[in-house]
N, C-alpha and C positions, 0 to 999 in steps of 0.2 A: 161503421157508423161515423166515427169522426172523420174520415177522410169524405163522405156525403155532406155533413155539415161545413166543414169547411170549403167545400165546393161551391155550395148554395149561398154560404155567405159571400165569397169571393164572387160570385154572379151577380148578388142583389147589390153589391157595392158597386160594381162596372155599371149596372142598370140604372143606377142613381146618378152617376156622374160618367155619362158615357163621353163626354167631351172633354173630360180632363186626363184621361188615360191615353198613353201611346199603343199604337198599334203593337199586339203581341209578336214576340220572336217568333220563328218557326223553326223549332227544335229539330224534328224529324219529319221526313217523307216515307211512306210507305206505299207502293214500292217505289224504288228511286230509278227503277227502269222501266219504261213503256215503250211500245213498238208504232212506228208510224204506220197508218192506214188502219189501226185498232183503237176505238176509244176504251178508256180505262177509268176505272174509280180510285182515285189515291185519296190516302189520309194525312192530313197534315196535324202535327202534335205541337201544341203552343204552349209558351211558357207562363202565358196569364189567360184568363177568360175573356172573351169577346162580350161587349155590351149587349144584355139581353133583358127581356121583360119575362117575369114568371107569372104563371097562370097556374095558381094553386088548385084551383077547381079541376081543371084538365090535367095537371101535373105536367105541364110542357113550358120550354122556354124557347121563346123567339128572338130572332136577333133583331136588335134596334138598329135601324139604317140598313142599307145594303153593303157589306164590304164588297170589296173587288178583288179577284183572285187573278192575276196574269201569268203565264208560261211564257218565257221567252218574247215578253211585251205582247203577246196575245190574251185577249180576256177569256176567261174559261168558267163554265158554269159550276157555282155552288150548289151542292146537293142538300145540305144542311149541317145540324152540330149534332155531334153525338153526347152523351150524358156527361162523359168525362171531359167534354171540351174540346174534343177531336173533330177538326173541321173536313168534311168530304167534299170531295168536288171531283169533276170530269175531265179527265184529261183528253180533249179531242183527237180525232184521227189524223186530224193534218196538221200536225205541230211538225216543226222543221227538226230534221235530224241532228243530234249533237248534244252537247252540255246546254242546259237552258235553266236562265233564273227564273225562281219562282218570288213572285212580288205580293204581299198582300195589303191592301190599302182600305181604311176605314171612312166613313162617312165624314169625318173632320178632315180629312187629307192626310192623317198621319199614316205612316206605312213602315213596312219591314221587308227586308230583302233576304232571303237565302240563295246566295250567288252559286251557280252551276248545280242546284238541288235537285234536278231532275234529268235523266239521260233519255233520250229518244234514240231508240235503236231503228236502223234501217228493216224495213219489211223480210221476213226469211226467204230464203231461196226457193227456186222451185225445185221439186223431188226429180231432178234430170242427171244423168249419168254425166261424168265429164271426160271429154276425149284428152289424149296426151297433149294436144294444143289448148286446153284449157277453156276450150268451147262446150258449152251445155247441149245435151243432145234433147230429143222428144221428153216430155214427162213420164215418170214411170207411175207404174200402179202400186202405191204404197197404201198401206190401210193404218199404220200408225209407227211409233218408235219405243220400243222398250227400254227402260232405264234399270239397269241392275240395281240391289237396293245399297243406298250410300249409308254408311256408318257416321257416328258423328266426327266432327274435324274441328281443326284449332284455325283461328283467323290468321290470315296471310301464310300459311304453310300450304304448298300446293298438294292437289290429290286427284288421283285418276277416276274417271267417271266411263263406265261403259256402256254404250249406246248401241241398239241392235234394231235396223230397219224390218219392218213386217209388212206383208203382202205378196201378192204373185210374184212381184218381181223385185224382191227385197233384195236378193243377193247381187243385183245389177245395180245397185245404188251404190255411187261412188261419189256423189255429191256432198255438200254441207249442210249443216243445220244452225238456226239460231239458238242460243243459250241465255236465259235470264234469269234472276233470281226475284224473289218476292221482299227482300232486306239487303241493303245495301248494294254492291257490284260484285259480279261474277266476271273475272278475265281468264280467257277471251270471250268475246260474245258470239265470235263465229268458231264453229269448229274447223278442224280440217278435213281432209277428204276420207270418206268411208272407204274401207276394202272389203269386197264382197259383201257390202250389206253391214257392215260392224265398224266402229270407230272408239277408239280408247283415247279419250282426251284428258290433259292434263289442265285442271283448273284450279282457280284460288279465289277465296270470297275474302272481303275486307271489312265485314261487320260481323258480330257475336250475337248471339241471340239463338232461342228456341224457335222451332217450328220453320226453319228453312227449308223452302222448297225451289228447286231449279225447274224451270219450263223451257223445253225444248219444241221449236217449231221448225217447220219445213212445208214450204207450198201453202195455199190458201187454207187448208182444213186440216192437215195433221199437226195436233198439238198434243205433248205427254209431259206429265207432271212426274218428278221423284217423290218417292218418300218423304216424309218430313223428318228433319234431323237436326241435332245441336250443334251449334259452332262457339266454342269456348275461346278465351283469349289466348 
């Protein structure tokens, strides 16, 4: 109750004086990794509330003015504001690959920037076998990727994940998959080559927290997610 009262008081204060407050700093972004070619919702945690108007009858908070959010200099759509002040936005499919700055600008011109706050990954590779010369063959009939259960881990300590291709031609899969996480960054983002449809990949995560999930992608339609697990310090 105390937290909600404090948040409401802060929102009312910022609504009364929207022009006198600097743009809130972006504390964190989740996920920090998105894929080019696929639109994604991102959540921005801010260190102060945005200026809002409170409607007590409807129990809603409406942003005063229109803040602008840019990723890599490109303006993106803002979806709304959650009760705890988290800003939701859409990372579009056409972002440039690589590390991108995330910039928040208020109607009065004040702004804050989280440098290299978002990583845009390349599209996943096609589900094709690789020849000895590194040339991909025709796509295989894969229906999924199985991820063996992942126990709790420690930040910045490497661990091994086991990935198993599924489908009529799974045993012939010798390609690679794209690896991403919902919190922080995972290294590497691209696996090594599978052997007879199986890959044991050593990865490392740089952020602690609960409900960490790894996502594996290959081709246009094969997406798999791991069990949620915890990463400690």
